[in-house]
N, C-alpha and C positions, 0 to 999 in steps of 0.2 A: 547510587550503585551502578546505574546504567552508564554514567559517565566514566566510572572506573573500568567497566568492562570494555567500553569502546577504546579507552587508552591502552588497555592491555592487548587488545587485538591489533591495534596500530603498531605497537612496539614489536609484537610477535611477527607481524607481516614484514616490517622493515628489516628485522634481524635475518629472516629467511631470504629476503630479496638480496641482501648483501652477500649471502652465501651462494647466490645463483640458483636457488632451488625453486621449483614450481610452487606457487602459492596455493595452498589448499588448507581448509580448516578441519581440524580433527572433529569427527562426528560428536564426540562427547562434549567438546567445547561449544559446538553449534547448539546442541541440545540444552546445555546450561545457559547459554545466552538467551534462548527462547524462553526458558523457564523464568529467568530473572525479569525479562521484559513483561511477560504476562502477569507475574506477581506484582510488579511495580504498577501496572495498569489496573490492578484490582480485578483481574479475570480469575474466576474460580478454576482450580487446577483441572477438574474433570468435567466441568459443565460443557455440554455440547448443544443443548436445545433449551428453548423456553426463556422468556424474559422474567425478571423479578421486579414487578411493579411497572409504572410508566403507562403510556398510552396503549390501549387495546386496538386502536385504529390509527395507522399511519398511512401516509399517501405513498402508494407504490408507483403510480403513474401521474405525474403532475399535468400531463396533457389531457388525460381523460377524467382525472379526478378519482381514479380507482383507489380504494383503500383496502387495508388488510391488517394482519398482525405483524409483529416484529419478525416472526418466522417467515411470513410471506415476503417481507421486504428483503430479508437476508437471502431467501431463495432467488429472488429477482436479481439481487446484487451478484450472487455467485454465478448465475446463468449468464449474465452479461460479461463477467470477467473471464469466463471460460474461453471466450474468443473476443478479447477486448477491442481490437481494431474494427472488426466487423460490426460490433454492437455499440459503438461509441454514441450514436444518436440515441439509442434506447437507454444507454447507461445514464446519459444526462437527464433523461426524463424522470428518473427516480430521485433526482436532486432538485431542490427548490430553486426558483429563479434568482435568488440572491445568495446562492451557495458560496461559502468561503472554503477554499482548498489550500491545505498546508502540507508540506512534506520536507524532509531534511534536504538541504542543498538547493532547493527550488524556490522561486519567487512565489509568494502568496498571491492567489488570484481571488477576485471577488466578482460574483455574478456568473450566470450560466455561460454567457458568450465568451468571457475571458477563460473560464474553465475549459470550455470546448476547445479553444485555440491551444491551450496548454497541453491537453491530452492529445490533440491532433498532431502537435509537434513531437510529442513523445512517441506516438505510434508510427510517425514517419521515420523516425530514427530506429525504433525498436518494433518492427511490424509483428513479431511473434511474441510480444509481451502478453503473458497471461497470468491469472491469479487463481489460486485454489483455496477455497474457504475450508479451514480446519475445524473451527468451533467458534461459538459466539455466546455473548451474554449481554443482558440489558439491565440498567438500573435507572428508574425514573424515565427521563427523556434522553438518555445517553445509551448508545448501542456500541458494544465493543466487538470487533470481528478480527479474529486471528487468521492470518493467511500465509501462504507461501507464493511468492512471485517468481517467474522464470522468464528469461529473455536471452537472446544471443547478443553479446556485447564483445566487440573485438574478435569476432569469429569463434567465440567459445560460449557455450550455453552455461549460464550461471543461474543460481537461485538464491533467494534471501527471504528471511522471515520478516513479517510485518504485522503490526496491530493497527487497525483503523478504528478511530474513535469518531463516531457519527453522532452529532447533536441535533435534536429535533425541536422545533417550535410549532405548536398547534398541529402536530402530526406531520410536519414537512421537514425534510432533511435540510438544515441550514449551514452546517459546518462539517467538514471532513478533515481530520488531522491524521496523517500517516506517521507511525512511529517505527523506524527501522534503523539499523546501523548501516550507513552509506559507504563504509570503508571498502567492502568487497566490490561494490559497483564502481567506486572511484578507481580502484586498482585496474579493473577490467577496461575502463575507458582509457586510462593513461598508459596502458601496457602495450598498445599497438596503434599504428596509424589508422586502422579501421575504427578503433574505439574513439580516437580523437575526432574523427570525422562525424561519428554518431553524436558525440557530445556537442560538437559545434552546431549541428543541426537543431538539437534541442534548445541550446542557448539562444540561437538566432531567432527562433520562432517565439520563444518566451520573452 
């Protein structure tokens, strides 16, 4: 279903681009896309707090060994993404040393050092990239976080919906998989010289 939605959005965007219109998604279309994504990921429709099973103690700071609940981990995650570039060092501390990071259109990284370089490259190109946590849910050792990201790409501020799937082993975050439709971001990159330059910076460092 997600694949069909992505294809529909791509066709819609191309059609309007040919007509010379400004690309913008209808709010109802964006809302439906988010609903389908969260349903496919197994996130309850109205759930905002509280895990359902899984570890009661997860590692919030791998440098100090501080532990807490899933709610504490999400709070730390949200606080760091509120100012992503400034909090990069602290963000990496909530992830395990062997963390695997995956996202659409980006090379998978393995290990904290590789992840740090990837994020540093992203923030170099998108210094105002931030994320806002909307809701979350947990099942066993997997945490789902629904978010909205925002960044200036090609001199225009855009936002997109995302669901992060965080997997834990022995209380430590070992894998983060980001699920989002990259078509809006891709159009912003390719729509101007400034966007092309930002994309080149990210690709060069990664």
